mmCIF file of the C-alpha atoms, coordinates in Angstrom:
data_MODEL
# 
_entry.id   MODEL 
# 
loop_
_atom_site.group_PDB 
_atom_site.id 
_atom_site.type_symbol 
_atom_site.label_atom_id 
_atom_site.label_alt_id 
_atom_site.label_comp_id 
_atom_site.label_asym_id 
_atom_site.label_entity_id 
_atom_site.label_seq_id 
_atom_site.pdbx_PDB_ins_code 
_atom_site.Cartn_x 
_atom_site.Cartn_y 
_atom_site.Cartn_z 
_atom_site.occupancy 
_atom_site.B_iso_or_equiv 
_atom_site.pdbx_formal_charge 
_atom_site.auth_seq_id 
_atom_site.auth_comp_id 
_atom_site.auth_asym_id 
_atom_site.auth_atom_id 
_atom_site.pdbx_PDB_model_num 
ATOM 1   C CA . UNK A 1 1   ? -15.576 -91.942 14.614  1.00 0.00 ? 1   UNK A CA 1 
ATOM 2   C CA . UNK A 1 2   ? -15.643 -88.560 12.832  1.00 0.00 ? 2   UNK A CA 1 
ATOM 3   C CA . UNK A 1 3   ? -11.924 -87.787 13.079  1.00 0.00 ? 3   UNK A CA 1 
ATOM 4   C CA . UNK A 1 4   ? -10.660 -89.854 10.063  1.00 0.00 ? 4   UNK A CA 1 
ATOM 5   C CA . UNK A 1 5   ? -12.703 -87.908 7.488   1.00 0.00 ? 5   UNK A CA 1 
ATOM 6   C CA . UNK A 1 6   ? -11.362 -84.667 8.899   1.00 0.00 ? 6   UNK A CA 1 
ATOM 7   C CA . UNK A 1 7   ? -7.806  -85.964 8.658   1.00 0.00 ? 7   UNK A CA 1 
ATOM 8   C CA . UNK A 1 8   ? -8.425  -87.065 5.091   1.00 0.00 ? 8   UNK A CA 1 
ATOM 9   C CA . UNK A 1 9   ? -9.790  -83.641 4.243   1.00 0.00 ? 9   UNK A CA 1 
ATOM 10  C CA . UNK A 1 10  ? -6.798  -81.956 5.883   1.00 0.00 ? 10  UNK A CA 1 
ATOM 11  C CA . UNK A 1 11  ? -4.391  -84.217 3.986   1.00 0.00 ? 11  UNK A CA 1 
ATOM 12  C CA . UNK A 1 12  ? -6.164  -83.483 0.725   1.00 0.00 ? 12  UNK A CA 1 
ATOM 13  C CA . UNK A 1 13  ? -5.954  -79.756 1.438   1.00 0.00 ? 13  UNK A CA 1 
ATOM 14  C CA . UNK A 1 14  ? -2.229  -80.061 2.191   1.00 0.00 ? 14  UNK A CA 1 
ATOM 15  C CA . UNK A 1 15  ? -1.693  -82.066 -1.012  1.00 0.00 ? 15  UNK A CA 1 
ATOM 16  C CA . UNK A 1 16  ? -3.564  -79.412 -3.009  1.00 0.00 ? 16  UNK A CA 1 
ATOM 17  C CA . UNK A 1 17  ? -1.529  -76.599 -1.430  1.00 0.00 ? 17  UNK A CA 1 
ATOM 18  C CA . UNK A 1 18  ? 1.741   -78.465 -2.022  1.00 0.00 ? 18  UNK A CA 1 
ATOM 19  C CA . UNK A 1 19  ? 0.773   -79.156 -5.624  1.00 0.00 ? 19  UNK A CA 1 
ATOM 20  C CA . UNK A 1 20  ? -0.082  -75.498 -6.178  1.00 0.00 ? 20  UNK A CA 1 
ATOM 21  C CA . UNK A 1 21  ? 3.229   -74.419 -4.648  1.00 0.00 ? 21  UNK A CA 1 
ATOM 22  C CA . UNK A 1 22  ? 5.091   -76.957 -6.797  1.00 0.00 ? 22  UNK A CA 1 
ATOM 23  C CA . UNK A 1 23  ? 3.379   -75.623 -9.884  1.00 0.00 ? 23  UNK A CA 1 
ATOM 24  C CA . UNK A 1 24  ? 4.311   -72.053 -8.952  1.00 0.00 ? 24  UNK A CA 1 
ATOM 25  C CA . UNK A 1 25  ? 7.924   -73.055 -8.198  1.00 0.00 ? 25  UNK A CA 1 
ATOM 26  C CA . UNK A 1 26  ? 8.232   -74.958 -11.479 1.00 0.00 ? 26  UNK A CA 1 
ATOM 27  C CA . UNK A 1 27  ? 6.855   -71.998 -13.429 1.00 0.00 ? 27  UNK A CA 1 
ATOM 28  C CA . UNK A 1 28  ? 9.295   -69.675 -11.693 1.00 0.00 ? 28  UNK A CA 1 
ATOM 29  C CA . UNK A 1 29  ? 12.191  -72.039 -12.406 1.00 0.00 ? 29  UNK A CA 1 
ATOM 30  C CA . UNK A 1 30  ? 11.231  -72.101 -16.070 1.00 0.00 ? 30  UNK A CA 1 
ATOM 31  C CA . UNK A 1 31  ? 11.157  -68.310 -16.121 1.00 0.00 ? 31  UNK A CA 1 
ATOM 32  C CA . UNK A 1 32  ? 14.567  -68.188 -14.460 1.00 0.00 ? 32  UNK A CA 1 
ATOM 33  C CA . UNK A 1 33  ? 16.002  -70.650 -16.971 1.00 0.00 ? 33  UNK A CA 1 
ATOM 34  C CA . UNK A 1 34  ? 14.677  -68.560 -19.827 1.00 0.00 ? 34  UNK A CA 1 
ATOM 35  C CA . UNK A 1 35  ? 16.211  -65.444 -18.311 1.00 0.00 ? 35  UNK A CA 1 
ATOM 36  C CA . UNK A 1 36  ? 19.537  -67.252 -17.861 1.00 0.00 ? 36  UNK A CA 1 
ATOM 37  C CA . UNK A 1 37  ? 19.501  -68.226 -21.522 1.00 0.00 ? 37  UNK A CA 1 
ATOM 38  C CA . UNK A 1 38  ? 18.775  -64.650 -22.505 1.00 0.00 ? 38  UNK A CA 1 
ATOM 39  C CA . UNK A 1 39  ? 21.595  -63.384 -20.300 1.00 0.00 ? 39  UNK A CA 1 
ATOM 40  C CA . UNK A 1 40  ? 24.035  -65.889 -21.829 1.00 0.00 ? 40  UNK A CA 1 
ATOM 41  C CA . UNK A 1 41  ? 23.059  -64.666 -25.278 1.00 0.00 ? 41  UNK A CA 1 
ATOM 42  C CA . UNK A 1 42  ? 23.572  -61.082 -24.174 1.00 0.00 ? 42  UNK A CA 1 
ATOM 43  C CA . UNK A 1 43  ? 26.999  -61.972 -22.753 1.00 0.00 ? 43  UNK A CA 1 
ATOM 44  C CA . UNK A 1 44  ? 28.021  -63.540 -26.059 1.00 0.00 ? 44  UNK A CA 1 
ATOM 45  C CA . UNK A 1 45  ? 26.833  -60.510 -27.971 1.00 0.00 ? 45  UNK A CA 1 
ATOM 46  C CA . UNK A 1 46  ? 28.638  -58.265 -25.501 1.00 0.00 ? 46  UNK A CA 1 
ATOM 47  C CA . UNK A 1 47  ? 31.872  -60.206 -26.044 1.00 0.00 ? 47  UNK A CA 1 
ATOM 48  C CA . UNK A 1 48  ? 31.555  -59.740 -29.787 1.00 0.00 ? 48  UNK A CA 1 
ATOM 49  C CA . UNK A 1 49  ? 30.781  -56.081 -29.342 1.00 0.00 ? 49  UNK A CA 1 
ATOM 50  C CA . UNK A 1 50  ? 33.718  -55.764 -26.956 1.00 0.00 ? 50  UNK A CA 1 
ATOM 51  C CA . UNK A 1 51  ? 36.097  -56.965 -29.667 1.00 0.00 ? 51  UNK A CA 1 
ATOM 52  C CA . UNK A 1 52  ? 34.699  -54.366 -32.034 1.00 0.00 ? 52  UNK A CA 1 
ATOM 53  C CA . UNK A 1 53  ? 34.981  -51.761 -29.308 1.00 0.00 ? 53  UNK A CA 1 
ATOM 54  C CA . UNK A 1 54  ? 38.651  -52.672 -28.766 1.00 0.00 ? 54  UNK A CA 1 
ATOM 55  C CA . UNK A 1 55  ? 39.320  -52.068 -32.435 1.00 0.00 ? 55  UNK A CA 1 
ATOM 56  C CA . UNK A 1 56  ? 37.536  -48.758 -32.316 1.00 0.00 ? 56  UNK A CA 1 
ATOM 57  C CA . UNK A 1 57  ? 39.414  -47.933 -29.128 1.00 0.00 ? 57  UNK A CA 1 
ATOM 58  C CA . UNK A 1 58  ? 42.749  -48.340 -30.856 1.00 0.00 ? 58  UNK A CA 1 
ATOM 59  C CA . UNK A 1 59  ? 41.572  -46.095 -33.665 1.00 0.00 ? 59  UNK A CA 1 
ATOM 60  C CA . UNK A 1 60  ? 40.328  -43.503 -31.190 1.00 0.00 ? 60  UNK A CA 1 
ATOM 61  C CA . UNK A 1 61  ? 43.630  -43.554 -29.309 1.00 0.00 ? 61  UNK A CA 1 
ATOM 62  C CA . UNK A 1 62  ? 45.452  -42.526 -32.472 1.00 0.00 ? 62  UNK A CA 1 
ATOM 63  C CA . UNK A 1 63  ? 42.977  -39.735 -32.990 1.00 0.00 ? 63  UNK A CA 1 
ATOM 64  C CA . UNK A 1 64  ? 43.308  -38.745 -29.341 1.00 0.00 ? 64  UNK A CA 1 
ATOM 65  C CA . UNK A 1 65  ? 47.051  -38.312 -29.712 1.00 0.00 ? 65  UNK A CA 1 
ATOM 66  C CA . UNK A 1 66  ? 46.483  -35.951 -32.593 1.00 0.00 ? 66  UNK A CA 1 
ATOM 67  C CA . UNK A 1 67  ? 43.799  -34.097 -30.676 1.00 0.00 ? 67  UNK A CA 1 
ATOM 68  C CA . UNK A 1 68  ? 46.074  -33.821 -27.618 1.00 0.00 ? 68  UNK A CA 1 
ATOM 69  C CA . UNK A 1 69  ? 48.710  -32.129 -29.734 1.00 0.00 ? 69  UNK A CA 1 
ATOM 70  C CA . UNK A 1 70  ? 46.068  -29.716 -30.990 1.00 0.00 ? 70  UNK A CA 1 
ATOM 71  C CA . UNK A 1 71  ? 44.822  -29.197 -27.443 1.00 0.00 ? 71  UNK A CA 1 
ATOM 72  C CA . UNK A 1 72  ? 48.334  -28.335 -26.257 1.00 0.00 ? 72  UNK A CA 1 
ATOM 73  C CA . UNK A 1 73  ? 48.613  -25.726 -28.971 1.00 0.00 ? 73  UNK A CA 1 
ATOM 74  C CA . UNK A 1 74  ? 45.177  -24.352 -28.098 1.00 0.00 ? 74  UNK A CA 1 
ATOM 75  C CA . UNK A 1 75  ? 46.068  -24.274 -24.386 1.00 0.00 ? 75  UNK A CA 1 
ATOM 76  C CA . UNK A 1 76  ? 49.250  -22.324 -25.039 1.00 0.00 ? 76  UNK A CA 1 
ATOM 77  C CA . UNK A 1 77  ? 47.299  -19.845 -27.140 1.00 0.00 ? 77  UNK A CA 1 
ATOM 78  C CA . UNK A 1 78  ? 44.561  -19.723 -24.524 1.00 0.00 ? 78  UNK A CA 1 
ATOM 79  C CA . UNK A 1 79  ? 47.052  -19.077 -21.712 1.00 0.00 ? 79  UNK A CA 1 
ATOM 80  C CA . UNK A 1 80  ? 48.517  -16.186 -23.688 1.00 0.00 ? 80  UNK A CA 1 
ATOM 81  C CA . UNK A 1 81  ? 45.037  -14.759 -24.265 1.00 0.00 ? 81  UNK A CA 1 
ATOM 82  C CA . UNK A 1 82  ? 44.151  -15.247 -20.604 1.00 0.00 ? 82  UNK A CA 1 
ATOM 83  C CA . UNK A 1 83  ? 47.226  -13.320 -19.506 1.00 0.00 ? 83  UNK A CA 1 
ATOM 84  C CA . UNK A 1 84  ? 46.230  -10.438 -21.715 1.00 0.00 ? 84  UNK A CA 1 
ATOM 85  C CA . UNK A 1 85  ? 42.626  -10.669 -20.498 1.00 0.00 ? 85  UNK A CA 1 
ATOM 86  C CA . UNK A 1 86  ? 43.756  -10.736 -16.860 1.00 0.00 ? 86  UNK A CA 1 
ATOM 87  C CA . UNK A 1 87  ? 45.908  -7.696  -17.398 1.00 0.00 ? 87  UNK A CA 1 
ATOM 88  C CA . UNK A 1 88  ? 43.006  -5.825  -18.974 1.00 0.00 ? 88  UNK A CA 1 
ATOM 89  C CA . UNK A 1 89  ? 40.730  -7.063  -16.214 1.00 0.00 ? 89  UNK A CA 1 
ATOM 90  C CA . UNK A 1 90  ? 43.063  -5.755  -13.523 1.00 0.00 ? 90  UNK A CA 1 
ATOM 91  C CA . UNK A 1 91  ? 43.202  -2.370  -15.212 1.00 0.00 ? 91  UNK A CA 1 
ATOM 92  C CA . UNK A 1 92  ? 39.400  -2.225  -15.524 1.00 0.00 ? 92  UNK A CA 1 
ATOM 93  C CA . UNK A 1 93  ? 39.077  -3.361  -11.915 1.00 0.00 ? 93  UNK A CA 1 
ATOM 94  C CA . UNK A 1 94  ? 41.319  -0.533  -10.753 1.00 0.00 ? 94  UNK A CA 1 
ATOM 95  C CA . UNK A 1 95  ? 39.275  2.021   -12.667 1.00 0.00 ? 95  UNK A CA 1 
ATOM 96  C CA . UNK A 1 96  ? 36.032  0.544   -11.328 1.00 0.00 ? 96  UNK A CA 1 
ATOM 97  C CA . UNK A 1 97  ? 37.340  0.653   -7.754  1.00 0.00 ? 97  UNK A CA 1 
ATOM 98  C CA . UNK A 1 98  ? 38.174  4.310   -8.206  1.00 0.00 ? 98  UNK A CA 1 
ATOM 99  C CA . UNK A 1 99  ? 34.708  4.941   -9.581  1.00 0.00 ? 99  UNK A CA 1 
ATOM 100 C CA . UNK A 1 100 ? 33.169  2.991   -6.692  1.00 0.00 ? 100 UNK A CA 1 
ATOM 101 C CA . UNK A 1 101 ? 35.010  5.061   -4.093  1.00 0.00 ? 101 UNK A CA 1 
ATOM 102 C CA . UNK A 1 102 ? 33.894  8.285   -5.739  1.00 0.00 ? 102 UNK A CA 1 
ATOM 103 C CA . UNK A 1 103 ? 30.322  6.999   -5.995  1.00 0.00 ? 103 UNK A CA 1 
ATOM 104 C CA . UNK A 1 104 ? 30.361  5.933   -2.342  1.00 0.00 ? 104 UNK A CA 1 
ATOM 105 C CA . UNK A 1 105 ? 31.446  9.403   -1.311  1.00 0.00 ? 105 UNK A CA 1 
ATOM 106 C CA . UNK A 1 106 ? 28.721  10.880  -3.468  1.00 0.00 ? 106 UNK A CA 1 
ATOM 107 C CA . UNK A 1 107 ? 26.160  8.485   -1.950  1.00 0.00 ? 107 UNK A CA 1 
ATOM 108 C CA . UNK A 1 108 ? 27.233  9.434   1.564   1.00 0.00 ? 108 UNK A CA 1 
ATOM 109 C CA . UNK A 1 109 ? 26.850  13.103  0.766   1.00 0.00 ? 109 UNK A CA 1 
ATOM 110 C CA . UNK A 1 110 ? 23.441  12.453  -0.790  1.00 0.00 ? 110 UNK A CA 1 
ATOM 111 C CA . UNK A 1 111 ? 22.370  10.437  2.248   1.00 0.00 ? 111 UNK A CA 1 
ATOM 112 C CA . UNK A 1 112 ? 23.369  13.268  4.543   1.00 0.00 ? 112 UNK A CA 1 
ATOM 113 C CA . UNK A 1 113 ? 21.460  15.693  2.353   1.00 0.00 ? 113 UNK A CA 1 
ATOM 114 C CA . UNK A 1 114 ? 18.494  13.306  2.401   1.00 0.00 ? 114 UNK A CA 1 
ATOM 115 C CA . UNK A 1 115 ? 18.560  13.215  6.200   1.00 0.00 ? 115 UNK A CA 1 
ATOM 116 C CA . UNK A 1 116 ? 18.556  16.998  6.276   1.00 0.00 ? 116 UNK A CA 1 
ATOM 117 C CA . UNK A 1 117 ? 15.624  17.055  3.867   1.00 0.00 ? 117 UNK A CA 1 
ATOM 118 C CA . UNK A 1 118 ? 13.779  14.486  5.971   1.00 0.00 ? 118 UNK A CA 1 
ATOM 119 C CA . UNK A 1 119 ? 14.253  16.554  9.117   1.00 0.00 ? 119 UNK A CA 1 
ATOM 120 C CA . UNK A 1 120 ? 13.095  19.645  7.249   1.00 0.00 ? 120 UNK A CA 1 
ATOM 121 C CA . UNK A 1 121 ? 10.127  17.693  5.914   1.00 0.00 ? 121 UNK A CA 1 
ATOM 122 C CA . UNK A 1 122 ? 9.256   16.596  9.440   1.00 0.00 ? 122 UNK A CA 1 
ATOM 123 C CA . UNK A 1 123 ? 9.360   20.188  10.592  1.00 0.00 ? 123 UNK A CA 1 
ATOM 124 C CA . UNK A 1 124 ? 7.149   21.227  7.713   1.00 0.00 ? 124 UNK A CA 1 
ATOM 125 C CA . UNK A 1 125 ? 4.691   18.454  8.513   1.00 0.00 ? 125 UNK A CA 1 
ATOM 126 C CA . UNK A 1 126 ? 4.614   19.615  12.123  1.00 0.00 ? 126 UNK A CA 1 
ATOM 127 C CA . UNK A 1 127 ? 3.992   23.181  10.980  1.00 0.00 ? 127 UNK A CA 1 
ATOM 128 C CA . UNK A 1 128 ? 1.242   21.999  8.643   1.00 0.00 ? 128 UNK A CA 1 
ATOM 129 C CA . UNK A 1 129 ? -0.351  20.021  11.463  1.00 0.00 ? 129 UNK A CA 1 
ATOM 130 C CA . UNK A 1 130 ? -0.240  23.030  13.751  1.00 0.00 ? 130 UNK A CA 1 
ATOM 131 C CA . UNK A 1 131 ? -1.631  25.245  11.002  1.00 0.00 ? 131 UNK A CA 1 
ATOM 132 C CA . UNK A 1 132 ? -4.472  22.807  10.335  1.00 0.00 ? 132 UNK A CA 1 
ATOM 133 C CA . UNK A 1 133 ? -5.185  22.549  14.039  1.00 0.00 ? 133 UNK A CA 1 
ATOM 134 C CA . UNK A 1 134 ? -5.252  26.329  14.373  1.00 0.00 ? 134 UNK A CA 1 
ATOM 135 C CA . UNK A 1 135 ? -7.424  26.558  11.278  1.00 0.00 ? 135 UNK A CA 1 
ATOM 136 C CA . UNK A 1 136 ? -9.919  24.071  12.691  1.00 0.00 ? 136 UNK A CA 1 
ATOM 137 C CA . UNK A 1 137 ? -9.961  25.943  15.978  1.00 0.00 ? 137 UNK A CA 1 
ATOM 138 C CA . UNK A 1 138 ? -10.531 29.222  14.151  1.00 0.00 ? 138 UNK A CA 1 
ATOM 139 C CA . UNK A 1 139 ? -13.294 27.690  12.070  1.00 0.00 ? 139 UNK A CA 1 
ATOM 140 C CA . UNK A 1 140 ? -14.976 26.344  15.181  1.00 0.00 ? 140 UNK A CA 1 
ATOM 141 C CA . UNK A 1 141 ? -14.616 29.705  16.878  1.00 0.00 ? 141 UNK A CA 1 
ATOM 142 C CA . UNK A 1 142 ? -15.957 31.454  13.799  1.00 0.00 ? 142 UNK A CA 1 
ATOM 143 C CA . UNK A 1 143 ? -18.928 29.097  13.567  1.00 0.00 ? 143 UNK A CA 1 
ATOM 144 C CA . UNK A 1 144 ? -19.607 29.546  17.273  1.00 0.00 ? 144 UNK A CA 1 
ATOM 145 C CA . UNK A 1 145 ? -19.386 33.337  17.019  1.00 0.00 ? 145 UNK A CA 1 
ATOM 146 C CA . UNK A 1 146 ? -21.522 33.281  13.913  1.00 0.00 ? 146 UNK A CA 1 
ATOM 147 C CA . UNK A 1 147 ? -24.170 31.172  15.614  1.00 0.00 ? 147 UNK A CA 1 
ATOM 148 C CA . UNK A 1 148 ? -24.091 33.565  18.568  1.00 0.00 ? 148 UNK A CA 1 
ATOM 149 C CA . UNK A 1 149 ? -24.497 36.523  16.215  1.00 0.00 ? 149 UNK A CA 1 
ATOM 150 C CA . UNK A 1 150 ? -27.387 34.810  14.447  1.00 0.00 ? 150 UNK A CA 1 
ATOM 151 C CA . UNK A 1 151 ? -29.066 34.055  17.757  1.00 0.00 ? 151 UNK A CA 1 
ATOM 152 C CA . UNK A 1 152 ? -28.574 37.644  18.880  1.00 0.00 ? 152 UNK A CA 1 
ATOM 153 C CA . UNK A 1 153 ? -29.971 38.902  15.584  1.00 0.00 ? 153 UNK A CA 1 
ATOM 154 C CA . UNK A 1 154 ? -32.983 36.634  15.987  1.00 0.00 ? 154 UNK A CA 1 
ATOM 155 C CA . UNK A 1 155 ? -33.529 37.945  19.487  1.00 0.00 ? 155 UNK A CA 1 
ATOM 156 C CA . UNK A 1 156 ? -33.162 41.525  18.269  1.00 0.00 ? 156 UNK A CA 1 
ATOM 157 C CA . UNK A 1 157 ? -35.508 40.812  15.396  1.00 0.00 ? 157 UNK A CA 1 
ATOM 158 C CA . UNK A 1 158 ? -38.084 39.394  17.792  1.00 0.00 ? 158 UNK A CA 1 
ATOM 159 C CA . UNK A 1 159 ? -37.694 42.417  20.049  1.00 0.00 ? 159 UNK A CA 1 
ATOM 160 C CA . UNK A 1 160 ? -38.054 44.740  17.069  1.00 0.00 ? 160 UNK A CA 1 
ATOM 161 C CA . UNK A 1 161 ? -41.137 42.868  15.867  1.00 0.00 ? 161 UNK A CA 1 
ATOM 162 C CA . UNK A 1 162 ? -42.634 43.064  19.344  1.00 0.00 ? 162 UNK A CA 1 
ATOM 163 C CA . UNK A 1 163 ? -41.898 46.781  19.494  1.00 0.00 ? 163 UNK A CA 1 
ATOM 164 C CA . UNK A 1 164 ? -43.329 47.214  15.987  1.00 0.00 ? 164 UNK A CA 1 
ATOM 165 C CA . UNK A 1 165 ? -46.488 45.404  16.973  1.00 0.00 ? 165 UNK A CA 1 
ATOM 166 C CA . UNK A 1 166 ? -46.839 47.526  20.085  1.00 0.00 ? 166 UNK A CA 1 
ATOM 167 C CA . UNK A 1 167 ? -46.202 50.734  18.152  1.00 0.00 ? 167 UNK A CA 1 
ATOM 168 C CA . UNK A 1 168 ? -48.580 49.795  15.352  1.00 0.00 ? 168 UNK A CA 1 
ATOM 169 C CA . UNK A 1 169 ? -51.232 49.182  17.955  1.00 0.00 ? 169 UNK A CA 1 
ATOM 170 C CA . UNK A 1 170 ? -50.577 52.582  19.498  1.00 0.00 ? 170 UNK A CA 1 
ATOM 171 C CA . UNK A 1 171 ? -50.415 54.202  16.032  1.00 0.00 ? 171 UNK A CA 1 
ATOM 172 C CA . UNK A 1 172 ? -47.351 56.408  16.491  1.00 0.00 ? 172 UNK A CA 1 
ATOM 173 C CA . UNK A 1 173 ? -43.728 56.529  15.272  1.00 0.00 ? 173 UNK A CA 1 
ATOM 174 C CA . UNK A 1 174 ? -44.470 54.235  12.335  1.00 0.00 ? 174 UNK A CA 1 
ATOM 175 C CA . UNK A 1 175 ? -41.791 55.562  9.925   1.00 0.00 ? 175 UNK A CA 1 
ATOM 176 C CA . UNK A 1 176 ? -39.011 55.181  12.455  1.00 0.00 ? 176 UNK A CA 1 
ATOM 177 C CA . UNK A 1 177 ? -40.045 51.631  13.297  1.00 0.00 ? 177 UNK A CA 1 
ATOM 178 C CA . UNK A 1 178 ? -40.180 50.696  9.605   1.00 0.00 ? 178 UNK A CA 1 
ATOM 179 C CA . UNK A 1 179 ? -36.631 51.906  9.213   1.00 0.00 ? 179 UNK A CA 1 
ATOM 180 C CA . UNK A 1 180 ? -35.552 49.764  12.194  1.00 0.00 ? 180 UNK A CA 1 
ATOM 181 C CA . UNK A 1 181 ? -37.349 46.760  10.721  1.00 0.00 ? 181 UNK A CA 1 
ATOM 182 C CA . UNK A 1 182 ? -35.671 47.214  7.315   1.00 0.00 ? 182 UNK A CA 1 
ATOM 183 C CA . UNK A 1 183 ? -32.313 47.532  9.038   1.00 0.00 ? 183 UNK A CA 1 
ATOM 184 C CA . UNK A 1 184 ? -32.843 44.279  10.982  1.00 0.00 ? 184 UNK A CA 1 
ATOM 185 C CA . UNK A 1 185 ? -33.889 42.422  7.796   1.00 0.00 ? 185 UNK A CA 1 
ATOM 186 C CA . UNK A 1 186 ? -30.792 43.682  5.953   1.00 0.00 ? 186 UNK A CA 1 
ATOM 187 C CA . UNK A 1 187 ? -28.519 42.584  8.803   1.00 0.00 ? 187 UNK A CA 1 
ATOM 188 C CA . UNK A 1 188 ? -30.078 39.081  8.864   1.00 0.00 ? 188 UNK A CA 1 
ATOM 189 C CA . UNK A 1 189 ? -29.582 38.785  5.087   1.00 0.00 ? 189 UNK A CA 1 
ATOM 190 C CA . UNK A 1 190 ? -25.922 39.745  5.407   1.00 0.00 ? 190 UNK A CA 1 
ATOM 191 C CA . UNK A 1 191 ? -25.454 37.087  8.079   1.00 0.00 ? 191 UNK A CA 1 
ATOM 192 C CA . UNK A 1 192 ? -27.037 34.434  5.826   1.00 0.00 ? 192 UNK A CA 1 
ATOM 193 C CA . UNK A 1 193 ? -24.673 35.441  3.037   1.00 0.00 ? 193 UNK A CA 1 
ATOM 194 C CA . UNK A 1 194 ? -21.736 35.158  5.437   1.00 0.00 ? 194 UNK A CA 1 
ATOM 195 C CA . UNK A 1 195 ? -22.705 31.574  6.256   1.00 0.00 ? 195 UNK A CA 1 
ATOM 196 C CA . UNK A 1 196 ? -22.507 30.559  2.572   1.00 0.00 ? 196 UNK A CA 1 
ATOM 197 C CA . UNK A 1 197 ? -19.172 32.226  1.839   1.00 0.00 ? 197 UNK A CA 1 
ATOM 198 C CA . UNK A 1 198 ? -16.015 30.037  1.353   1.00 0.00 ? 198 UNK A CA 1 
ATOM 199 C CA . UNK A 1 199 ? -13.544 29.352  4.139   1.00 0.00 ? 199 UNK A CA 1 
ATOM 200 C CA . UNK A 1 200 ? -10.671 31.448  2.822   1.00 0.00 ? 200 UNK A CA 1 
ATOM 201 C CA . UNK A 1 201 ? -12.664 34.723  3.469   1.00 0.00 ? 201 UNK A CA 1 
ATOM 202 C CA . UNK A 1 202 ? -13.843 33.802  6.952   1.00 0.00 ? 202 UNK A CA 1 
ATOM 203 C CA . UNK A 1 203 ? -11.517 36.174  8.794   1.00 0.00 ? 203 UNK A CA 1 
ATOM 204 C CA . UNK A 1 204 ? -12.626 39.238  6.773   1.00 0.00 ? 204 UNK A CA 1 
ATOM 205 C CA . UNK A 1 205 ? -16.282 38.462  7.168   1.00 0.00 ? 205 UNK A CA 1 
ATOM 206 C CA . UNK A 1 206 ? -15.759 37.638  10.839  1.00 0.00 ? 206 UNK A CA 1 
ATOM 207 C CA . UNK A 1 207 ? -14.559 41.193  11.368  1.00 0.00 ? 207 UNK A CA 1 
ATOM 208 C CA . UNK A 1 208 ? -17.563 42.468  9.389   1.00 0.00 ? 208 UNK A CA 1 
ATOM 209 C CA . UNK A 1 209 ? -19.851 40.310  11.536  1.00 0.00 ? 209 UNK A CA 1 
ATOM 210 C CA . UNK A 1 210 ? -18.308 41.731  14.698  1.00 0.00 ? 210 UNK A CA 1 
ATOM 211 C CA . UNK A 1 211 ? -18.841 45.261  13.419  1.00 0.00 ? 211 UNK A CA 1 
ATOM 212 C CA . UNK A 1 212 ? -22.418 44.359  12.518  1.00 0.00 ? 212 UNK A CA 1 
ATOM 213 C CA . UNK A 1 213 ? -22.855 42.860  15.982  1.00 0.00 ? 213 UNK A CA 1 
ATOM 214 C CA . UNK A 1 214 ? -21.678 46.114  17.562  1.00 0.00 ? 214 UNK A CA 1 
ATOM 215 C CA . UNK A 1 215 ? -24.127 48.053  15.393  1.00 0.00 ? 215 UNK A CA 1 
ATOM 216 C CA . UNK A 1 216 ? -26.924 45.667  16.347  1.00 0.00 ? 216 UNK A CA 1 
ATOM 217 C CA . UNK A 1 217 ? -26.041 45.965  20.024  1.00 0.00 ? 217 UNK A CA 1 
ATOM 218 C CA . UNK A 1 218 ? -26.362 49.737  19.695  1.00 0.00 ? 218 UNK A CA 1 
ATOM 219 C CA . UNK A 1 219 ? -29.731 49.395  17.929  1.00 0.00 ? 219 UNK A CA 1 
ATOM 220 C CA . UNK A 1 220 ? -31.944 48.065  20.765  1.00 0.00 ? 220 UNK A CA 1 
ATOM 221 C CA . UNK A 1 221 ? -30.933 51.026  22.886  1.00 0.00 ? 221 UNK A CA 1 
ATOM 222 C CA . UNK A 1 222 ? -33.029 53.280  20.623  1.00 0.00 ? 222 UNK A CA 1 
ATOM 223 C CA . UNK A 1 223 ? -36.066 51.017  20.827  1.00 0.00 ? 223 UNK A CA 1 
ATOM 224 C CA . UNK A 1 224 ? -36.628 51.268  24.585  1.00 0.00 ? 224 UNK A CA 1 
ATOM 225 C CA . UNK A 1 225 ? -36.303 55.037  24.298  1.00 0.00 ? 225 UNK A CA 1 
ATOM 226 C CA . UNK A 1 226 ? -39.105 54.938  21.799  1.00 0.00 ? 226 UNK A CA 1 
ATOM 227 C CA . UNK A 1 227 ? -41.177 53.015  24.316  1.00 0.00 ? 227 UNK A CA 1 
ATOM 228 C CA . UNK A 1 228 ? -40.386 55.560  26.994  1.00 0.00 ? 228 UNK A CA 1 
ATOM 229 C CA . UNK A 1 229 ? -41.364 58.458  24.736  1.00 0.00 ? 229 UNK A CA 1 
ATOM 230 C CA . UNK A 1 230 ? -44.544 56.703  23.710  1.00 0.00 ? 230 UNK A CA 1 
ATOM 231 C CA . UNK A 1 231 ? -45.652 55.786  27.202  1.00 0.00 ? 231 UNK A CA 1 
ATOM 232 C CA . UNK A 1 232 ? -46.571 59.308  28.365  1.00 0.00 ? 232 UNK A CA 1 
ATOM 233 C CA . UNK A 1 233 ? -48.500 59.989  25.164  1.00 0.00 ? 233 UNK A CA 1 
ATOM 234 C CA . UNK A 1 234 ? -50.459 56.797  25.638  1.00 0.00 ? 234 UNK A CA 1 
ATOM 235 C CA . UNK A 1 235 ? -51.313 57.865  29.176  1.00 0.00 ? 235 UNK A CA 1 
# 
């Protein structure tokens, strides 16, 4: 019972779709007809223009004949100029080749010299590296020796101060002990000055420090003798 209305609706939809397609096709056909008319007009105008072009073509052909004659003359002149230019070019090429060979020989000699300089530079760099390494080792050794000297001077100073204290308590040999104390203070000051000196005078002051160390090593030998001489008097 419900199927006929659905069929009617489907038929109406098909009719609407077909009508829409017909309208689109008719509009396209009208556009195509208009384009065909435009193309026919263009063809007619092109035919007219072609006749004018043919006339101009004939005129241009006459001018081309004249220009060809001029071109032939120009080509003959150009060929003559090219022959002269080629001859000059060959001569310049020969001279340039000679210059190139001489320059290549010079470059080879310079390259060989450069290799020699590079090898010499490598040797110098190696020498500089060794020198720097030796310098660092010497600086370390100097700093180590200097620290040892300072430590020894501190120990000697402490020993001298102890001996001074003992002698001041006993009340004898005061002038001699004062001289030893002044000598120890002067030696410590010289060592502090040596620490602040620049690196290029380290070797000279290292020798001076060694001499001072020898003198300081000889100094404590006199102090125990003083103790030995004082001990019987104290008894």
